N, C-alpha and C positions, 0 to 999 in steps of 0.2 A: 504493500500500500504506500509506504514512504517513497518507494522508487517511482510509483505512478504519479504521486503528488509532485515529486521533484521534476519528473519529466514534463508534467503539465505546466509547471512553473517555468521551466526552460523554454517550452514552446511559446508560452504567453510572452516571455521576455523577448524572444526572437521576433515574434509578430509585432510587438510594440516598437522594436527598433526598425523593422521594415516599414511600418506605417509612418514613423517619424521621418525616415529617409525619403519615402515617397512624397510626404508632405513638403519636405525641404526642397525636393526637385520639381514639385508641381509648378506649372506656369502661373505667373501672376494674373494673366488675362487669358481665359480659356477661349472666349469667342473672339476670333480675329477676322477682320474683313481685309481681303487683299484685292487691290486694284491692279489688274494686269494690262499691259500695253497690247497684248495679243494672246490668242490661244494657238498661234502657229507653232511650228516645230522648235524654234529656239526656246519656247516656254514649256516644252514637253516634261521636264522634271517636275514642274508645278502640277501639271495634269496628272502625272503618274502618282505623285505623293497624295493627291486627293483621291484618285480612283482606287488605289490600293490601301487606302485608309491609314497611311503612315502618319498623317497629321493627327488622326484620332488616337493612334497608338501613343502619341506624345502628350495626350491629354488635351488636345485642341479641337475646337469646333471652328473650322475654317470655311468662310464663304468667299468665293472668287467672283469678282465682277470684271468682265472683259470690256475694254474700251477700244476705240478706234485710234490707237497710237499712244505712245509714251507720254506725250504732253497732257493728254486727257487723264491718264492714270495718275500723273503727277498732280494735276489739279484736284483730283479726288482726295489724294493724300493730304495736300496742303489745306484743303477745305474742311478736313476732319471727317469726311464720309468714309474714309478707309484708314486702317491702322498701318498698313504696309503696302508698298508699291512693288510690283514686279515689272522692272523696266531697265533702262540703260544706266550704267555707272556714270556716264557723262552728264546725266541730269543732275547728279549731286553736285557737280562742279558748277554748272550753270546757276543753281540755286545758291551756292556758296557766294557767288559774285553779288547776289542780292541780299546777303546777310542771313541766309537760312541754312541751318546746319542739318544736313541729311547724311546718313551713314549707310553705306552699302555693305552687307554682311555675308552674303553667300552668292557664288557664281553659278549660273545655269549653263551658259555657253562661254567658251574661252576665245572664240572668234565671233564676230557679229552675226554670222550665218545669214547674211542678207546679200542680195544680188541686185545690180543695177542693169536694167535692160532698156534698149531703145526699140520702139515699134518698127516693124519691118516696113511700115508705110512712110516712115520719116527718112530723110536723107542724112546719112551719118557715115563719116570716115574716121574722124578723130574726136577726142573730147571737146575740142574747140567748136565743133558743130552743135554742141548742146545750147549754144547761145540762141536765144529766141524761142526755145522749146518750152512746152508746158510739161512739167515734171511732177509725177504723182508721188507723194510720200504718205506714210500712214496718217500723220496729222502734222500740220505746221508746228514747228518748234520741237518736234520729237527727235529722237536719235537718228531716224531715217533722214530727216531734214538736215541734221548736222553732217551726216556722212555725204549727202549730196553736195552741201556747201564746201566740204573738205575737198571733194573731187573737183569741183569748179575752181576753187582757189588754187589748187595744186596745178591746174592746167591753164591758169590765166584768164578764166572766164569770170566776169563780175557777178556778184551775188544778185544784183538787180537786173541782170541780163536774161534771167529765166523767170517763168511763172511757176510758183509752187502751189500745188493743189492737193488737198487731203482726200485720199481715196480709201482709207481703212486698210485692213489686212486680210480680207477674205474675198468673197465672190464679187463685191463691189469694185475691187481693184482690177480683177480680171475683166469685168464688164467695161471699165473705163478705157482700157486698152482696145478691147474689141470694137467699141463704138467710136473710137478715134477722139475721145475726149481729152486724152493726154498723148504726148509724143514719146515719153519715157517714164520709167518709174523705178523705185527702189522698194523691195518687199522681201518677205521671207517665204520659205516653202510652207505649204504646197502651192501657194500662188505662183511663184516664179517657175516652178517645175511644170505647172500646167501650161503657162504661157509658152515655155520652151517646147513642150510636147506639141502644142498647137501651132508651132512655128510662127508665133505672133511677135516675138521679140528677139533681138540680138543682145547677148550678155556682154557688157563692156567692163564690168568690174564685179568680182565674185569673192565674197568673204565667207563662203560656206566651208572653205578649206584653209589649212595653214598657209599654203602657198599663195592663195588669193589674198589673204589678210596681209601677208608679208609684202606682196606686190603693191597693195594700196597704202598700208600704214607703215610699212617698214619693220614690222614685228608683231608680236602677240597683242591682242586688244580685247579684253573681256567686255562683254556687252550685257546681255540679259542677266539679271540677278535680282535679289530682293534687297530693298532698302527702306529705311524708316527715318523719322525725325530723331535727332539726338536725344530729345526729351523722352520720347516713347521708349527708346532703347535703355536709357538710364533708369526708367521706372519699371521696365519689364525685361530684365536680362534673361530670366529663365524662359520666358515666352520666346524671345529671340533665339535662344539656344534650341528650344524645341522645334521651331520652324526650320532652323538650319539642319537639325538632325533628320527631319523628314525629307528635306530636299536632297541631302547627301545620301540618305538611304535609297531614295528613288534613283539617283545617279549610279549607285553601285549595282542596283538591280538592272538598270538599263544596259550597263556594260556587259552583262551576261545574257540578256534577254534575246530571244529569237525575234524575227520579224513578226511571226504569228503571235508571240507574247505581247509585243508592242500593240499590234492591231486589236488584241482582245482587251486592252486596257485604255483605249482611246475612244471616247464617244463618237459615233458615226458622224454627227453634225460637224465635227472638227476636220473631217476629211474631204470637204468640198464635193461630196457625193462620189468620190472615186478612191476606193480603198487601195487599189494597186498603185495608183499614182502617188498617194500619200506615202506608202511604204517605199516606193522608189525614191521619193524625195528624202525620206529619212535615211535611206541607205547612202545617199549622196552626201548628206551633211552630218552624218553620225559623228564623225571625228570632232566636230565643233563642240559637242557637249562636254562640259567639264566632267572629269572622272571622279572628282571628290569635293567639288564646291570651292576649292581654294584657288587663289591667284598664285601662279607658279613663281618660283625664284627667278626664272629667266625673264618673266614679265616685270615684276617688282615695280620700281620707280619709273622705268621706261613706259610701262602701260599707263601709269598716271600721267606722264608727260604727253603721251599720244591723246589721252582723253581730254587733257587740258587744252591741247592744241586744237582738238576738234571743237570743244566748247567755245574757244575764242573765235575760231573761224566762223562758226554758226552765227555768232553775234556780230561778225564783221569787225572784231576788235583787234585784229592782229597788228595793226599799226597805230593803235591808240595808246593813251597813257597807261599809267599803272592801275589797271583794274584788278585789285587784289582779290584772290580767291583763297579761302581757307580750306585746305584739304579735309575731306570727311575721313577722319582717322579712327581706327580701332585695331588693337592687336588681339584682343580676345573678347569674350562676351561681356566682360565687366570692366576691362582695363583700358583706359584711355591713354594715348600717347600724346606727347606735345604736338601742337599744331605747327604748321609751316605756312607762312604767307607766300603765295606764288603769284607772280604777275604775268599777265598775258604777254606783256612787252618783254619780260625777262624770263620767259618760261624755260629757256635753255639752261638756266642756273639751278633749276630745282631738281632734287631727287636723284643725283647720279651715284650716290653711295648706295651700294646694293643692300646692305643690311638696313640702312635707314629707309630704303625704298620698300622693303618688306613691311615696314611699319606704316606705310601709307595706306594700307588696306586692312579691313577688319578680318579677324581670323577665328570666329566661332566655328568655322568649317573644319579647322584643324581639330578642335575639341570634338566635333561631331564625328569625324573620321575615327578618332581614338575611341570614342564612346561606342561606335557601331561595331568595333572589334569585340568589345565587351558584350554588346547585345547579341552577337552571333554565338558567343560562348554561352550566354544565358539561354539562347534558343535551344541549344542541345539538351539543356537540363529540363526545360519546360515544354518542349515540343511546340514552341510558339511560332516557329517558321523562320526562315532566313530572310535577311533584308533583300 
């Protein structure tokens, strides 16, 4: 009897410790609204995390609202309708120039996974021929707009020499090309793959691969990821880590998933009515997805410089005075690192030290990757299933 009582007491103690641990790790905010720039392939980790209930496993109730471009998702975040945005890292730099602190904390794609195409109906030989064209972007002011401006400035075309038109990131973008409403566009897959398959566009810049990103930007450039206001992150570090865990877990699953597995976990409405085309698009840009949510050592400060340069060019500020930007910095889910003032005019002076460069980016993803190794170990004991 004494043995049974002692055993019961031990079990009760263990359960109490486990409950305390679970409570300590529970997210501060369970219901999280995420505004996403798109539900296209660059944002597939977000979709997978939701469909496979990885957010729920982290104790979160996530609601995803899709917008027609990153600038719209950003507006939702800044207006308080959303807690977190799923969009481009460069948006955080643009907002920093306006005195707003946003923090990017996990990467979904390590290359933008966007392509720029010119309609077959338009006369085009070189980027200089873009002058006078109507160019479709997801939404004015979004990262797609920034990349177009970068391409224009890089090739000596004035930002005012083209017309920018918002066309969204789904069927509306395809229709805009087919109806001749735009002469060129930038978009993600499956939109671009469909237009290619229909022989409606000629691709002139392609960041769906490492080589294409290297050709346009000169190196790695992280694009789609999750970011939030500095205040939200400071108040909800466990929630941020839980979101990161779910995204990283989705990326680890995607790395081993077959095309059939991917198709089974994507709602049909995200495939533009063509499953085979969607999977072909995914196969083509698969390498762009981050394997672990982190910004790599080789990217580091140089990625931040490219993002800063992109943000400056989008605003036409490359030859203006010192428009200071405070980098959105985080080293881990709760640890802030000192800020660094960066000028568009003097951007070449910023972030060339590799170790300091790593500090330019948030890194709860590193904690998530470590945590998921422990999760896989726990899965063997509990038959919970693998990430």
